[in-house]
CHARMM internal coordinates of N, CA and C (Angstrom, degrees):
IC EDIT
DIST 1 N 1 CA 1.4940
DIST 1 CA 1 C 1.4891
ANGL 1 N 1 CA 1 C 109.09
DIST 1 C 2 N 1.3196
ANGL 1 CA 1 C 2 N 114.60
DIHE 1 N 1 CA 1 C 2 N 150.19
DIST 2 N 2 CA 1.4322
ANGL 1 C 2 N 2 CA 122.25
DIHE 1 CA 1 C 2 N 2 CA 177.31
DIST 2 CA 2 C 1.5275
ANGL 2 N 2 CA 2 C 109.11
DIHE 1 C 2 N 2 CA 2 C -139.05
DIST 2 C 3 N 1.3326
ANGL 2 CA 2 C 3 N 116.87
DIHE 2 N 2 CA 2 C 3 N 157.56
DIST 3 N 3 CA 1.4865
ANGL 2 C 3 N 3 CA 117.65
DIHE 2 CA 2 C 3 N 3 CA 174.99
DIST 3 CA 3 C 1.5097
ANGL 3 N 3 CA 3 C 111.38
DIHE 2 C 3 N 3 CA 3 C -53.15
DIST 3 C 4 N 1.3167
ANGL 3 CA 3 C 4 N 115.81
DIHE 3 N 3 CA 3 C 4 N 136.58
DIST 4 N 4 CA 1.4691
ANGL 3 C 4 N 4 CA 120.47
DIHE 3 CA 3 C 4 N 4 CA -179.41
DIST 4 CA 4 C 1.4816
ANGL 4 N 4 CA 4 C 115.50
DIHE 3 C 4 N 4 CA 4 C 93.89
DIST 4 C 5 N 1.3753
ANGL 4 CA 4 C 5 N 117.35
DIHE 4 N 4 CA 4 C 5 N -18.82
DIST 5 N 5 CA 1.4679
ANGL 4 C 5 N 5 CA 119.64
DIHE 4 CA 4 C 5 N 5 CA 177.02
DIST 5 CA 5 C 1.5687
ANGL 5 N 5 CA 5 C 109.94
DIHE 4 C 5 N 5 CA 5 C -59.03
DIST 5 C 6 N 1.3099
ANGL 5 CA 5 C 6 N 114.71
DIHE 5 N 5 CA 5 C 6 N 141.47
DIST 6 N 6 CA 1.4592
ANGL 5 C 6 N 6 CA 120.99
DIHE 5 CA 5 C 6 N 6 CA 173.85
DIST 6 CA 6 C 1.5012
ANGL 6 N 6 CA 6 C 107.87
DIHE 5 C 6 N 6 CA 6 C -87.71
DIST 6 C 7 N 1.3173
ANGL 6 CA 6 C 7 N 117.22
DIHE 6 N 6 CA 6 C 7 N 135.26
DIST 7 N 7 CA 1.4612
ANGL 6 C 7 N 7 CA 123.03
DIHE 6 CA 6 C 7 N 7 CA -176.40
DIST 7 CA 7 C 1.5243
ANGL 7 N 7 CA 7 C 111.73
DIHE 6 C 7 N 7 CA 7 C -136.71
DIST 7 C 8 N 1.3308
ANGL 7 CA 7 C 8 N 116.46
DIHE 7 N 7 CA 7 C 8 N 155.63
DIST 8 N 8 CA 1.4262
ANGL 7 C 8 N 8 CA 124.36
DIHE 7 CA 7 C 8 N 8 CA 170.46
DIST 8 CA 8 C 1.5351
ANGL 8 N 8 CA 8 C 107.33
DIHE 7 C 8 N 8 CA 8 C -125.95
DIST 8 C 9 N 1.3192
ANGL 8 CA 8 C 9 N 116.89
DIHE 8 N 8 CA 8 C 9 N 163.98
DIST 9 N 9 CA 1.4577
ANGL 8 C 9 N 9 CA 120.16
DIHE 8 CA 8 C 9 N 9 CA 178.63
DIST 9 CA 9 C 1.5569
ANGL 9 N 9 CA 9 C 109.14
DIHE 8 C 9 N 9 CA 9 C -72.86
DIST 9 C 10 N 1.3119
ANGL 9 CA 9 C 10 N 114.64
DIHE 9 N 9 CA 9 C 10 N 130.49
DIST 10 N 10 CA 1.4498
ANGL 9 C 10 N 10 CA 121.14
DIHE 9 CA 9 C 10 N 10 CA 172.19
DIST 10 CA 10 C 1.5272
ANGL 10 N 10 CA 10 C 108.51
DIHE 9 C 10 N 10 CA 10 C -80.58
DIST 10 C 11 N 1.2971
ANGL 10 CA 10 C 11 N 117.14
DIHE 10 N 10 CA 10 C 11 N -28.33
DIST 11 N 11 CA 1.4532
ANGL 10 C 11 N 11 CA 123.65
DIHE 10 CA 10 C 11 N 11 CA 178.35
DIST 11 CA 11 C 1.5144
ANGL 11 N 11 CA 11 C 110.45
DIHE 10 C 11 N 11 CA 11 C -104.85
DIST 11 C 12 N 1.3372
ANGL 11 CA 11 C 12 N 117.50
DIHE 11 N 11 CA 11 C 12 N 95.44
DIST 12 N 12 CA 1.4637
ANGL 11 C 12 N 12 CA 119.32
DIHE 11 CA 11 C 12 N 12 CA -173.38
DIST 12 CA 12 C 1.5269
ANGL 12 N 12 CA 12 C 110.82
DIHE 11 C 12 N 12 CA 12 C -68.05
DIST 12 C 13 N 1.3448
ANGL 12 CA 12 C 13 N 118.62
DIHE 12 N 12 CA 12 C 13 N -24.82
DIST 13 N 13 CA 1.4357
ANGL 12 C 13 N 13 CA 119.69
DIHE 12 CA 12 C 13 N 13 CA 177.27
DIST 13 CA 13 C 1.5502
ANGL 13 N 13 CA 13 C 111.26
DIHE 12 C 13 N 13 CA 13 C -63.33
DIST 13 C 14 N 1.3546
ANGL 13 CA 13 C 14 N 115.05
DIHE 13 N 13 CA 13 C 14 N -34.77
DIST 14 N 14 CA 1.4617
ANGL 13 C 14 N 14 CA 118.24
DIHE 13 CA 13 C 14 N 14 CA 177.65
DIST 14 CA 14 C 1.5512
ANGL 14 N 14 CA 14 C 110.06
DIHE 13 C 14 N 14 CA 14 C -68.52
DIST 14 C 15 N 1.3251
ANGL 14 CA 14 C 15 N 117.16
DIHE 14 N 14 CA 14 C 15 N -43.53
DIST 15 N 15 CA 1.4253
ANGL 14 C 15 N 15 CA 121.43
DIHE 14 CA 14 C 15 N 15 CA 178.01
DIST 15 CA 15 C 1.5290
ANGL 15 N 15 CA 15 C 111.17
DIHE 14 C 15 N 15 CA 15 C -54.47
DIST 15 C 16 N 1.3318
ANGL 15 CA 15 C 16 N 114.18
DIHE 15 N 15 CA 15 C 16 N -49.38
DIST 16 N 16 CA 1.4518
ANGL 15 C 16 N 16 CA 120.42
DIHE 15 CA 15 C 16 N 16 CA -177.88
DIST 16 CA 16 C 1.5406
ANGL 16 N 16 CA 16 C 111.02
DIHE 15 C 16 N 16 CA 16 C -64.86
DIST 16 C 17 N 1.2911
ANGL 16 CA 16 C 17 N 117.53
DIHE 16 N 16 CA 16 C 17 N -37.74
DIST 17 N 17 CA 1.4895
ANGL 16 C 17 N 17 CA 120.81
DIHE 16 CA 16 C 17 N 17 CA 178.35
DIST 17 CA 17 C 1.5258
ANGL 17 N 17 CA 17 C 111.49
DIHE 16 C 17 N 17 CA 17 C -65.34
DIST 17 C 18 N 1.3458
ANGL 17 CA 17 C 18 N 117.29
DIHE 17 N 17 CA 17 C 18 N -32.18
DIST 18 N 18 CA 1.4648
ANGL 17 C 18 N 18 CA 121.94
DIHE 17 CA 17 C 18 N 18 CA 178.56
DIST 18 CA 18 C 1.5102
ANGL 18 N 18 CA 18 C 112.03
DIHE 17 C 18 N 18 CA 18 C -84.14
DIST 18 C 19 N 1.3365
ANGL 18 CA 18 C 19 N 118.03
DIHE 18 N 18 CA 18 C 19 N -8.27
DIST 19 N 19 CA 1.4570
ANGL 18 C 19 N 19 CA 121.13
DIHE 18 CA 18 C 19 N 19 CA -178.06
DIST 19 CA 19 C 1.4894
ANGL 19 N 19 CA 19 C 115.01
DIHE 18 C 19 N 19 CA 19 C 78.55
DIST 19 C 20 N 1.3176
ANGL 19 CA 19 C 20 N 114.50
DIHE 19 N 19 CA 19 C 20 N 23.62
DIST 20 N 20 CA 1.4897
ANGL 19 C 20 N 20 CA 121.34
DIHE 19 CA 19 C 20 N 20 CA 177.83
DIST 20 CA 20 C 1.5158
ANGL 20 N 20 CA 20 C 107.45
DIHE 19 C 20 N 20 CA 20 C -100.28
DIST 20 C 21 N 1.3311
ANGL 20 CA 20 C 21 N 114.84
DIHE 20 N 20 CA 20 C 21 N 133.81
DIST 21 N 21 CA 1.4313
ANGL 20 C 21 N 21 CA 118.64
DIHE 20 CA 20 C 21 N 21 CA 176.83
DIST 21 CA 21 C 1.5250
ANGL 21 N 21 CA 21 C 111.60
DIHE 20 C 21 N 21 CA 21 C -54.29
DIST 21 C 22 N 1.3396
ANGL 21 CA 21 C 22 N 119.86
DIHE 21 N 21 CA 21 C 22 N 133.95
DIST 22 N 22 CA 1.4347
ANGL 21 C 22 N 22 CA 125.00
DIHE 21 CA 21 C 22 N 22 CA -166.61
DIST 22 CA 22 C 1.5240
ANGL 22 N 22 CA 22 C 115.45
DIHE 21 C 22 N 22 CA 22 C -58.76
DIST 22 C 23 N 1.3386
ANGL 22 CA 22 C 23 N 115.70
DIHE 22 N 22 CA 22 C 23 N -26.32
DIST 23 N 23 CA 1.4736
ANGL 22 C 23 N 23 CA 119.43
DIHE 22 CA 22 C 23 N 23 CA -177.56
DIST 23 CA 23 C 1.5626
ANGL 23 N 23 CA 23 C 110.99
DIHE 22 C 23 N 23 CA 23 C -109.39
DIST 23 C 24 N 1.3281
ANGL 23 CA 23 C 24 N 116.55
DIHE 23 N 23 CA 23 C 24 N 13.13
DIST 24 N 24 CA 1.4664
ANGL 23 C 24 N 24 CA 119.71
DIHE 23 CA 23 C 24 N 24 CA 179.85
DIST 24 CA 24 C 1.5442
ANGL 24 N 24 CA 24 C 109.33
DIHE 23 C 24 N 24 CA 24 C -66.50
DIST 24 C 25 N 1.3101
ANGL 24 CA 24 C 25 N 114.80
DIHE 24 N 24 CA 24 C 25 N 139.55
DIST 25 N 25 CA 1.4936
ANGL 24 C 25 N 25 CA 118.43
DIHE 24 CA 24 C 25 N 25 CA 177.01
DIST 25 CA 25 C 1.5422
ANGL 25 N 25 CA 25 C 107.31
DIHE 24 C 25 N 25 CA 25 C -103.41
DIST 25 C 26 N 1.3315
ANGL 25 CA 25 C 26 N 111.57
DIHE 25 N 25 CA 25 C 26 N 148.11
DIST 26 N 26 CA 1.4482
ANGL 25 C 26 N 26 CA 119.80
DIHE 25 CA 25 C 26 N 26 CA 177.90
DIST 26 CA 26 C 1.5251
ANGL 26 N 26 CA 26 C 109.57
DIHE 25 C 26 N 26 CA 26 C -131.30
DIST 26 C 27 N 1.3239
ANGL 26 CA 26 C 27 N 117.73
DIHE 26 N 26 CA 26 C 27 N 176.29
DIST 27 N 27 CA 1.4233
ANGL 26 C 27 N 27 CA 122.33
DIHE 26 CA 26 C 27 N 27 CA -179.52
DIST 27 CA 27 C 1.5528
ANGL 27 N 27 CA 27 C 108.57
DIHE 26 C 27 N 27 CA 27 C -122.49
DIST 27 C 28 N 1.3033
ANGL 27 CA 27 C 28 N 114.82
DIHE 27 N 27 CA 27 C 28 N 137.75
DIST 28 N 28 CA 1.4584
ANGL 27 C 28 N 28 CA 119.62
DIHE 27 CA 27 C 28 N 28 CA 173.26
DIST 28 CA 28 C 1.4971
ANGL 28 N 28 CA 28 C 108.95
DIHE 27 C 28 N 28 CA 28 C -70.02
DIST 28 C 29 N 1.3820
ANGL 28 CA 28 C 29 N 115.83
DIHE 28 N 28 CA 28 C 29 N 121.28
DIST 29 N 29 CA 1.4884
ANGL 28 C 29 N 29 CA 120.45
DIHE 28 CA 28 C 29 N 29 CA 179.68
DIST 29 CA 29 C 1.5337
ANGL 29 N 29 CA 29 C 111.11
DIHE 28 C 29 N 29 CA 29 C -111.47
DIST 29 C 30 N 1.2843
ANGL 29 CA 29 C 30 N 117.82
DIHE 29 N 29 CA 29 C 30 N -8.98
DIST 30 N 30 CA 1.4691
ANGL 29 C 30 N 30 CA 120.16
DIHE 29 CA 29 C 30 N 30 CA -179.40
DIST 30 CA 30 C 1.5423
ANGL 30 N 30 CA 30 C 108.93
DIHE 29 C 30 N 30 CA 30 C -161.79
DIST 30 C 31 N 1.3250
ANGL 30 CA 30 C 31 N 114.19
DIHE 30 N 30 CA 30 C 31 N 150.49
DIST 31 N 31 CA 1.4617
ANGL 30 C 31 N 31 CA 121.05
DIHE 30 CA 30 C 31 N 31 CA 176.22
DIST 31 CA 31 C 1.5143
ANGL 31 N 31 CA 31 C 108.89
DIHE 30 C 31 N 31 CA 31 C -131.80
DIST 31 C 32 N 1.3260
ANGL 31 CA 31 C 32 N 116.70
DIHE 31 N 31 CA 31 C 32 N 136.05
DIST 32 N 32 CA 1.4338
ANGL 31 C 32 N 32 CA 122.73
DIHE 31 CA 31 C 32 N 32 CA 179.81
DIST 32 CA 32 C 1.5253
ANGL 32 N 32 CA 32 C 108.51
DIHE 31 C 32 N 32 CA 32 C -119.78
DIST 32 C 33 N 1.2981
ANGL 32 CA 32 C 33 N 117.98
DIHE 32 N 32 CA 32 C 33 N 99.79
DIST 33 N 33 CA 1.4896
ANGL 32 C 33 N 33 CA 117.52
DIHE 32 CA 32 C 33 N 33 CA 177.10
DIST 33 CA 33 C 1.5274
ANGL 33 N 33 CA 33 C 109.70
DIHE 32 C 33 N 33 CA 33 C -69.72
DIST 33 C 34 N 1.3392
ANGL 33 CA 33 C 34 N 112.77
DIHE 33 N 33 CA 33 C 34 N 143.25
DIST 34 N 34 CA 1.4873
ANGL 33 C 34 N 34 CA 116.87
DIHE 33 CA 33 C 34 N 34 CA -178.77
DIST 34 CA 34 C 1.5378
ANGL 34 N 34 CA 34 C 107.20
DIHE 33 C 34 N 34 CA 34 C -119.29
DIST 34 C 35 N 1.3140
ANGL 34 CA 34 C 35 N 114.21
DIHE 34 N 34 CA 34 C 35 N 138.16
DIST 35 N 35 CA 1.4434
ANGL 34 C 35 N 35 CA 118.72
DIHE 34 CA 34 C 35 N 35 CA -179.47
DIST 35 CA 35 C 1.5575
ANGL 35 N 35 CA 35 C 110.53
DIHE 34 C 35 N 35 CA 35 C -78.95
DIST 35 C 36 N 1.3261
ANGL 35 CA 35 C 36 N 117.29
DIHE 35 N 35 CA 35 C 36 N -38.51
DIST 36 N 36 CA 1.4747
ANGL 35 C 36 N 36 CA 120.06
DIHE 35 CA 35 C 36 N 36 CA -177.81
DIST 36 CA 36 C 1.4938
ANGL 36 N 36 CA 36 C 114.31
DIHE 35 C 36 N 36 CA 36 C -120.19
DIST 36 C 37 N 1.3255
ANGL 36 CA 36 C 37 N 117.45
DIHE 36 N 36 CA 36 C 37 N 16.84
DIST 37 N 37 CA 1.4323
ANGL 36 C 37 N 37 CA 119.63
DIHE 36 CA 36 C 37 N 37 CA -179.92
DIST 37 CA 37 C 1.4944
ANGL 37 N 37 CA 37 C 111.50
DIHE 36 C 37 N 37 CA 37 C -148.29
DIST 37 C 38 N 1.3245
ANGL 37 CA 37 C 38 N 117.80
DIHE 37 N 37 CA 37 C 38 N -173.14
DIST 38 N 38 CA 1.4327
ANGL 37 C 38 N 38 CA 121.28
DIHE 37 CA 37 C 38 N 38 CA -179.22
DIST 38 CA 38 C 1.5344
ANGL 38 N 38 CA 38 C 113.18
DIHE 37 C 38 N 38 CA 38 C -74.38
DIST 38 C 39 N 1.3115
ANGL 38 CA 38 C 39 N 117.23
DIHE 38 N 38 CA 38 C 39 N 153.83
DIST 39 N 39 CA 1.4204
ANGL 38 C 39 N 39 CA 124.41
DIHE 38 CA 38 C 39 N 39 CA 176.19
DIST 39 CA 39 C 1.5291
ANGL 39 N 39 CA 39 C 109.65
DIHE 38 C 39 N 39 CA 39 C -60.35
DIST 39 C 40 N 1.3023
ANGL 39 CA 39 C 40 N 116.53
DIHE 39 N 39 CA 39 C 40 N 137.74
DIST 40 N 40 CA 1.4726
ANGL 39 C 40 N 40 CA 119.68
DIHE 39 CA 39 C 40 N 40 CA 178.95
DIST 40 CA 40 C 1.5231
ANGL 40 N 40 CA 40 C 107.20
DIHE 39 C 40 N 40 CA 40 C -118.37
DIST 40 C 41 N 1.3232
ANGL 40 CA 40 C 41 N 116.66
DIHE 40 N 40 CA 40 C 41 N 147.36
DIST 41 N 41 CA 1.4589
ANGL 40 C 41 N 41 CA 121.90
DIHE 40 CA 40 C 41 N 41 CA -178.85
DIST 41 CA 41 C 1.5581
ANGL 41 N 41 CA 41 C 111.29
DIHE 40 C 41 N 41 CA 41 C -131.24
DIST 41 C 42 N 1.3074
ANGL 41 CA 41 C 42 N 116.58
DIHE 41 N 41 CA 41 C 42 N 154.01
DIST 42 N 42 CA 1.4319
ANGL 41 C 42 N 42 CA 122.45
DIHE 41 CA 41 C 42 N 42 CA 170.60
DIST 42 CA 42 C 1.5253
ANGL 42 N 42 CA 42 C 105.04
DIHE 41 C 42 N 42 CA 42 C -104.99
DIST 42 C 43 N 1.3312
ANGL 42 CA 42 C 43 N 116.61
DIHE 42 N 42 CA 42 C 43 N 128.62
DIST 43 N 43 CA 1.4306
ANGL 42 C 43 N 43 CA 122.15
DIHE 42 CA 42 C 43 N 43 CA -178.08
DIST 43 CA 43 C 1.4992
ANGL 43 N 43 CA 43 C 111.40
DIHE 42 C 43 N 43 CA 43 C -125.63
DIST 43 C 44 N 1.3599
ANGL 43 CA 43 C 44 N 116.39
DIHE 43 N 43 CA 43 C 44 N 129.24
DIST 44 N 44 CA 1.4607
ANGL 43 C 44 N 44 CA 121.32
DIHE 43 CA 43 C 44 N 44 CA 179.24
DIST 44 CA 44 C 1.5085
ANGL 44 N 44 CA 44 C 110.59
DIHE 43 C 44 N 44 CA 44 C -101.05
DIST 44 C 45 N 1.3489
ANGL 44 CA 44 C 45 N 116.19
DIHE 44 N 44 CA 44 C 45 N 130.61
DIST 45 N 45 CA 1.4393
ANGL 44 C 45 N 45 CA 123.14
DIHE 44 CA 44 C 45 N 45 CA 176.11
DIST 45 CA 45 C 1.5152
ANGL 45 N 45 CA 45 C 109.81
DIHE 44 C 45 N 45 CA 45 C -113.69
DIST 45 C 46 N 1.3502
ANGL 45 CA 45 C 46 N 118.38
DIHE 45 N 45 CA 45 C 46 N 138.89
DIST 46 N 46 CA 1.4813
ANGL 45 C 46 N 46 CA 119.39
DIHE 45 CA 45 C 46 N 46 CA 175.42
DIST 46 CA 46 C 1.4894
ANGL 46 N 46 CA 46 C 109.77
DIHE 45 C 46 N 46 CA 46 C -58.15
DIST 46 C 47 N 1.3319
ANGL 46 CA 46 C 47 N 116.02
DIHE 46 N 46 CA 46 C 47 N 132.06
DIST 47 N 47 CA 1.4614
ANGL 46 C 47 N 47 CA 121.15
DIHE 46 CA 46 C 47 N 47 CA 178.11
DIST 47 CA 47 C 1.5159
ANGL 47 N 47 CA 47 C 116.83
DIHE 46 C 47 N 47 CA 47 C 73.71
DIST 47 C 48 N 1.3345
ANGL 47 CA 47 C 48 N 116.04
DIHE 47 N 47 CA 47 C 48 N 8.17
DIST 48 N 48 CA 1.4747
ANGL 47 C 48 N 48 CA 117.68
DIHE 47 CA 47 C 48 N 48 CA -178.38
DIST 48 CA 48 C 1.5268
ANGL 48 N 48 CA 48 C 111.56
DIHE 47 C 48 N 48 CA 48 C -125.99
DIST 48 C 49 N 1.2758
ANGL 48 CA 48 C 49 N 120.24
DIHE 48 N 48 CA 48 C 49 N -31.55
DIST 49 N 49 CA 1.4632
ANGL 48 C 49 N 49 CA 120.91
DIHE 48 CA 48 C 49 N 49 CA -172.54
DIST 49 CA 49 C 1.5116
ANGL 49 N 49 CA 49 C 109.55
DIHE 48 C 49 N 49 CA 49 C 101.86
DIST 49 C 50 N 1.3109
ANGL 49 CA 49 C 50 N 114.61
DIHE 49 N 49 CA 49 C 50 N -160.90
DIST 50 N 50 CA 1.4644
ANGL 49 C 50 N 50 CA 120.39
DIHE 49 CA 49 C 50 N 50 CA -174.09
DIST 50 CA 50 C 1.5277
ANGL 50 N 50 CA 50 C 109.71
DIHE 49 C 50 N 50 CA 50 C -110.84
DIST 50 C 51 N 1.3364
ANGL 50 CA 50 C 51 N 114.16
DIHE 50 N 50 CA 50 C 51 N 130.18
DIST 51 N 51 CA 1.4721
ANGL 50 C 51 N 51 CA 119.79
DIHE 50 CA 50 C 51 N 51 CA 172.19
DIST 51 CA 51 C 1.4936
ANGL 51 N 51 CA 51 C 105.27
DIHE 50 C 51 N 51 CA 51 C -88.35
DIST 51 C 52 N 1.3112
ANGL 51 CA 51 C 52 N 118.32
DIHE 51 N 51 CA 51 C 52 N 120.03
DIST 52 N 52 CA 1.4437
ANGL 51 C 52 N 52 CA 122.35
DIHE 51 CA 51 C 52 N 52 CA -173.84
DIST 52 CA 52 C 1.5122
ANGL 52 N 52 CA 52 C 112.47
DIHE 51 C 52 N 52 CA 52 C -100.32
DIST 52 C 53 N 1.3186
ANGL 52 CA 52 C 53 N 117.63
DIHE 52 N 52 CA 52 C 53 N 130.26
DIST 53 N 53 CA 1.4294
ANGL 52 C 53 N 53 CA 125.99
DIHE 52 CA 52 C 53 N 53 CA 172.58
DIST 53 CA 53 C 1.5551
ANGL 53 N 53 CA 53 C 113.70
DIHE 52 C 53 N 53 CA 53 C 61.39
DIST 53 C 54 N 1.3225
ANGL 53 CA 53 C 54 N 117.69
DIHE 53 N 53 CA 53 C 54 N 42.93
DIST 54 N 54 CA 1.4363
ANGL 53 C 54 N 54 CA 121.76
DIHE 53 CA 53 C 54 N 54 CA 173.87
DIST 54 CA 54 C 1.5152
ANGL 54 N 54 CA 54 C 109.34
DIHE 53 C 54 N 54 CA 54 C -86.27
DIST 54 C 55 N 1.3612
ANGL 54 CA 54 C 55 N 116.82
DIHE 54 N 54 CA 54 C 55 N 146.41
DIST 55 N 55 CA 1.4193
ANGL 54 C 55 N 55 CA 121.49
DIHE 54 CA 54 C 55 N 55 CA -178.74
DIST 55 CA 55 C 1.5478
ANGL 55 N 55 CA 55 C 109.25
DIHE 54 C 55 N 55 CA 55 C -63.45
DIST 55 C 56 N 1.3141
ANGL 55 CA 55 C 56 N 115.79
DIHE 55 N 55 CA 55 C 56 N 125.66
DIST 56 N 56 CA 1.4714
ANGL 55 C 56 N 56 CA 120.95
DIHE 55 CA 55 C 56 N 56 CA -177.65
DIST 56 CA 56 C 1.5091
ANGL 56 N 56 CA 56 C 114.90
DIHE 55 C 56 N 56 CA 56 C -52.00
DIST 56 C 57 N 1.3085
ANGL 56 CA 56 C 57 N 117.20
DIHE 56 N 56 CA 56 C 57 N -31.55
DIST 57 N 57 CA 1.4853
ANGL 56 C 57 N 57 CA 121.63
DIHE 56 CA 56 C 57 N 57 CA -177.74
DIST 57 CA 57 C 1.5047
ANGL 57 N 57 CA 57 C 111.31
DIHE 56 C 57 N 57 CA 57 C -65.70
DIST 57 C 58 N 1.3346
ANGL 57 CA 57 C 58 N 122.70
DIHE 57 N 57 CA 57 C 58 N -13.36
DIST 58 N 58 CA 1.4270
ANGL 57 C 58 N 58 CA 125.06
DIHE 57 CA 57 C 58 N 58 CA 175.90
DIST 58 CA 58 C 1.4990
ANGL 58 N 58 CA 58 C 113.28
DIHE 57 C 58 N 58 CA 58 C -74.18
DIST 58 C 59 N 1.3517
ANGL 58 CA 58 C 59 N 118.38
DIHE 58 N 58 CA 58 C 59 N -10.81
DIST 59 N 59 CA 1.4628
ANGL 58 C 59 N 59 CA 123.28
DIHE 58 CA 58 C 59 N 59 CA -173.87
DIST 59 CA 59 C 1.5058
ANGL 59 N 59 CA 59 C 108.56
DIHE 58 C 59 N 59 CA 59 C -119.64
DIST 59 C 60 N 1.3215
ANGL 59 CA 59 C 60 N 116.51
DIHE 59 N 59 CA 59 C 60 N 153.46
DIST 60 N 60 CA 1.4312
ANGL 59 C 60 N 60 CA 126.22
DIHE 59 CA 59 C 60 N 60 CA 169.54
DIST 60 CA 60 C 1.5097
ANGL 60 N 60 CA 60 C 110.77
DIHE 59 C 60 N 60 CA 60 C -118.60
DIST 60 C 61 N 1.2987
ANGL 60 CA 60 C 61 N 115.08
DIHE 60 N 60 CA 60 C 61 N 132.68
DIST 61 N 61 CA 1.5108
ANGL 60 C 61 N 61 CA 119.91
DIHE 60 CA 60 C 61 N 61 CA -179.34
DIST 61 CA 61 C 1.5402
ANGL 61 N 61 CA 61 C 106.66
DIHE 60 C 61 N 61 CA 61 C -70.59
DIST 61 C 62 N 1.3273
ANGL 61 CA 61 C 62 N 115.99
DIHE 61 N 61 CA 61 C 62 N 138.17
DIST 62 N 62 CA 1.4530
ANGL 61 C 62 N 62 CA 123.18
DIHE 61 CA 61 C 62 N 62 CA 175.86
DIST 62 CA 62 C 1.5280
ANGL 62 N 62 CA 62 C 107.99
DIHE 61 C 62 N 62 CA 62 C -91.95
DIST 62 C 63 N 1.3443
ANGL 62 CA 62 C 63 N 116.00
DIHE 62 N 62 CA 62 C 63 N 121.70
DIST 63 N 63 CA 1.4521
ANGL 62 C 63 N 63 CA 119.64
DIHE 62 CA 62 C 63 N 63 CA -176.08
DIST 63 CA 63 C 1.5088
ANGL 63 N 63 CA 63 C 112.74
DIHE 62 C 63 N 63 CA 63 C -74.38
END
COOR INIT
IC SEED 1 N 1 CA 1 C
IC BUILD
């Protein structure tokens, strides 16, 4: 993933728990490399704001 990539939730249960429509697309606006843990990303969704430092594996890149 790179800043600007369009993504959707790979884990729809997480999207529903956050109150985000399950097929809503967002954009990666920040990346936080981790030395001892998984990559974290900040993702912006229209009408929702920015989800900060979520594990990148929760999202799937939209081709």
